[in-house]
N, C-alpha and C positions, 0 to 999 in steps of 0.2 A: 722504405723507412718511409711513414707519411710524416710531413713536417705542417703545422698551422702556424699562422701567426699569430702572435700575445705577447707583445713589449718584447721588451731588452732581453727578458730573463732566459738564459739556454736551456732551466733545466723545466721550460715551463710551453718549448717548445712541440712537445709531440701533445699537447691538450688544445681540443679546438675550444674557441673562446665560446663555444654554445654552450660548453659540461658544466654540471654542476655538480659542486666534489668539493665535501664537508673540509672547513681545515681541519680535524680533527682529525683526519684519514691521512692516512702511509703507505702514497705513492712514489718507488724507486723511479728518478727520471728519469732512465728509460723506458719506463710506460708511455701505451699511445692512450691515448682516450678519444671518443672516437663523437661526432657533433649531438648533444642532446644526449648525452648519457646524462645519469643520477649517482653518484656515490656519497654515498652515509657517512655516519660514524660511525666508527670504530671499523674500519676496513683497510686489512692491509693487503699488499700488492706488491709482488716480485718483482723482480727486474727482467724485463726483451718481453715483459705480458702486453696483448693486443686488444682492450676495450671497444666494440665496434660502438655503434651510430645508434640512439634508443634504450641501450644496455643499462640495468637498475640495477646495482648491490647493493643493500645494505648487510649492516653491522650487529653481529660477532660476525667477522667473516677474512678468515684468511687464506690468498691465493698463493701458488705460490711464482716459479718462474715458464716463464716461456711457455705458459698456455695461450690460445688466440680463439677470444670471446668474438661468437658474430653477431649481428643486429638483432636487436631487441630479447634478450638472455635477461632471465632475472635472477638473481640469485641472492639469499638472505632474508627473505620474509619471513610472516610467521607464518609456523604449518596449517593446515590444514586439520586442523585437528581440535574436535570442540573440547578436550581437555588440556588444554594449551591456555596458561593463564599469567601471559605475558614473562617465564621468566627467562633468563639468562641464559639461554642455549645461543649455538653456533655452528657457520660449515664452514670444515676444510678441505680445501681442494691443492692437492700437492703441483707437482712440474707434468711439465709439456701436454695437457691432457687440446681437446681441442675441443668444443662446447657447444653447439651451431645454432639456427634461429629461433627463436620459443622455448630454448631449456628453459628448465625452469627446475629452482633445485631454494628448497624448502630446509631450515632451519628445524632443530630437533625439537623436542613436545619440553624436554622437564629441563632445570638447570641447569647447567655442566656438563649435559649431552651435549653432544655434537651429529649431523651430520655427514658423513667424508669421503670423500672423493680420490684417491688417488692420484697415479703417475702417472703417465703416458696412454689417455683414454679418448676412444670418437664415443663423443653424445652428438648424433644425428638430430638436424631439426625435430622442433616439439618433443623433447624427449620431457617428462616429469617426474623428477626425484623428493619422493615425498621425505617427507621427516624421518632422522635417525636409522636411514640408506644409509649402508655402506659399499661402496664399491673398491674394489685393490686394481692393481694394476693392467695396462692396457689388454682391457675389457672395450671392446665396439659392442654400442647399441645402435641400433638401426631407429629409422623416421619413427616416431606414433605409439613410444612403447610408454607405459604407467607405472612406476614401480612404488607400491604404496609401503605405506610406512611397514619399516626395521626389515626391507630387506638385506640380502645382502648377497653378492656380487661377488663371487673370487676368480683372480688372478684368470685372462685371456680368454674368459666368458665371447662366443658371441652371440648376441640378442634379438633374434627377426624381427620387419618390421611391426607395427599395428598390433601387439598382444599386451596383457597386460602381466603385471605378475602378484600377487597377493601379499596381502601382509602379512612379516615374521618368517618369507622362503627365498631359503637358501640357493644361488646357483652354483653350481659345483666348479671348481679352476675346471678352462680345458672343455665344461661344457655351450654346444651348440643350441639354439631355442629355433626351430622354424616358425615363421613370419604367420601373423594370426593364430597363433596357436593361445591356448586359456592355461595361464602355469599357476596353480593351486596347493602345489606341493612343493617340493628339497627335490632342484633338479641336482642326479650326480653325475660327478666328475666324469671328463671324456667322452661322455656320450652323446648322442645324438637325438632328441626330441623336440618330436610335433605334433600336432594335432588336437582337439577340444568333444572330450577331453584325453590331455595330453599321457601320451604313451614315452619309451626309451624304443629306440626303434633303432639301431647300431649303433656302436664306436665313430667318435669325430674323426676317424681317422688320417685325415688330411689335416685337420689343428693338429694334432699328435705329432705328424711328421715338422709339420714349419714351425713346432716348441720342443723339438729338437729331440725328443723321445726315441731311442733304439730302437733294432728290432725286439730283440733280447724282448726289452720294455713293453712293448706294445701288446708281444704275443704270448706275453702274462695278462695283458686286457682282455685278448680277446679268448683266453682259457675262464676270463671270470668272469667279462660278459656272457658266454658260451652256458654258467655253471648259474649265475643268475637271471637271464632270461630266456635262453634254451630248455630248460635241463624242468624235469617236473619236483626240482628240489623247491620246499620253501624257502622264506628267502632265510627264517635261521639258519634254517638245515644249508645255508648256501654259503654263509657270512662262514660257519663252524669249522667249512671244508676253506676257503679261501685263507684262512688261518695259517696255512699249512703251505703256502706261496715262494717259501725259499724267502719270507723274508721282502721283496721284489716291495721300495716305494712304491712304485704306481697303485697296484691290486693292493698293498696293505691303506694309501691315505684311502683306495675306495672304500674298502673295509666300514674303517675306521668309520667316514663320511657316516653311509646306510645305518651304522649301528646308533650312533649319535642323530636320528633322522629323526624327529615325530610330527614338525610338522603341523603345530593347533590337534585335538582334541577328535575335533572331527573329522576330519583327516590322516588321520592314525597314517606314518612315515612315506617315502619317498615315491615320486612317482615310478608308475609298474613298467615292467615291459608289453610289450604286444601278444605273450605268448599265451 
């Protein structure tokens, strides 16, 4: 743990003397704040979180416990959205996240809306999280990924580097997106997706096993994959057949995700398969 000399107050020894912190910011005494960091009004930071040098955090922003925020990250500034008119929107970040160098997280566009990051996520350097995005838990986002507004990434997804995700797109749980892909539609859960234009290539078998799915569960998803992406059935026909899969939790979740997927009027439906 780093300590910085700042008078005789034991509650301020973890704050570098060059840091600029608004007097109304609520910072737990165990938070470390590095040189030249700037923390504004209406910011709340939980215990054991580390704020690196030159980090900028503006409010309203709430950051939980045990987060590591690396140098030059910028959190809670206005969204890059022409519809934004100064509304009191916010950013909320959970616990145990690692936010690497030069990550940007913008607050939401309209009043009472939120850009939200859950727990135990890794955002590598130069990731951009735009207004109204939601990142659930245990998500890995590699370097130089740009999330447009209103993107929703479900838990345990893995996002390869140097790619863009179109606004309003949803990334399903346990999906893996290949680096440098173009993601302009919903990415189905449990799948490996890659390309420009992107296609579903296979099941994310390694990710499923790491997530603790049983052999039986993976077997159901293999059958679902063949119906959806390796048969001559239309999407609707394949979804109807999936409905009879003994109510398996994972295959039914996949069916439900695809039934709800629209991804915009001009980009109907989820990312297709490679057949």
